[in-house]
N, C-alpha and C positions, 0 to 999 in steps of 0.2 A: 361677265358679272365685273365692277369699277372697284379701286382700290375701295372706295368708303365702303361700298355692299360686302366685302372681303373683312374690314376689319369690323364691320358689326356682329356679322357672323361667328367672327372667333370671339367678340366679346360676349353675344349671348350662349355661346357654348362653353366658354369658361367665366361664369359668373363672380368668382373670388374674382378675376379681374377688373384694374377698371380700366375706361375704354381709352382714355392717353394713354395709357400703360401699351395698351395692344396695336395703337397707333404709334408709338416708338418702336416698337417690337416690329411692324410691318413696315416702316418704312424704312428702317436699318438693314433689314433683308435685304430688299430692294439697289439699298443703296452698296451696300457690301457687292451686290450681283455686279450692278453699276461699275463699279471700281473694278472689278476683276476684271472684267469686259474689256476694261480699258486700258488696262497694263497686258493685255493681250490672253490671259488668264481663259481657261475654260471653266464654269461652274456646272458642276454634275448633282443634281437631286435625285437620286435613287428610286428609280419606278415613276418616275415624271419625265424625268428629260435630259437633255446636257444644253446650256446655253456657249456659243461660242464666235469669235469673230472670224469671217473668215475676208479675203485680201482680190477686191476685185479691179482687174489692171484697167489700166488709161485705153481707151478706145474712141473711133470716130462714131458718135451718134447722127440722129437725123431731128432737125426739127419736125415735129407731126402737121404744125401747121402750114407750113411755107415749104418742107421738104429742104431746107438747106441741111450742109453737114456743121455738125458741130461738135467739138472738141470736148470728152468728158474725161476729168480727171481722173487718177488712180483713186481709189477710196475703200475703205475698209466699213461691212454693214455686218451686223446683228443676225446671228442664224441660231436654231433651234430644230434642235432632233428630238422627236419622242423619246421615251423611255417603253421598254417591252408591254409592260404592266398596262401602261396609259392607254398605247396603242390596242389590247388586248381590250380592255375595259370597254373600249369607243365601238368596238367591233362584234361586240357582244361575247365574247370568249371568256 
């Protein structure tokens, strides 16, 4: 599902809301999650999962085409851990 499909589905299920208002709500939620993660905070949505930031140390990688060693800088990467309810639902429990 892409963002526009999510907005359309929410708008269809809530006919009392204008689509432009639903779009603002969805965009605000995503912006807040992104800003919290940029600050290094953890975002938890009960039953769905938790978004966090993990730090990857600097390392020496390898260019797959030539095999030459390449220095890879330290970086922060997003990490998502599913919640128990979502995991159980996906596994048919």
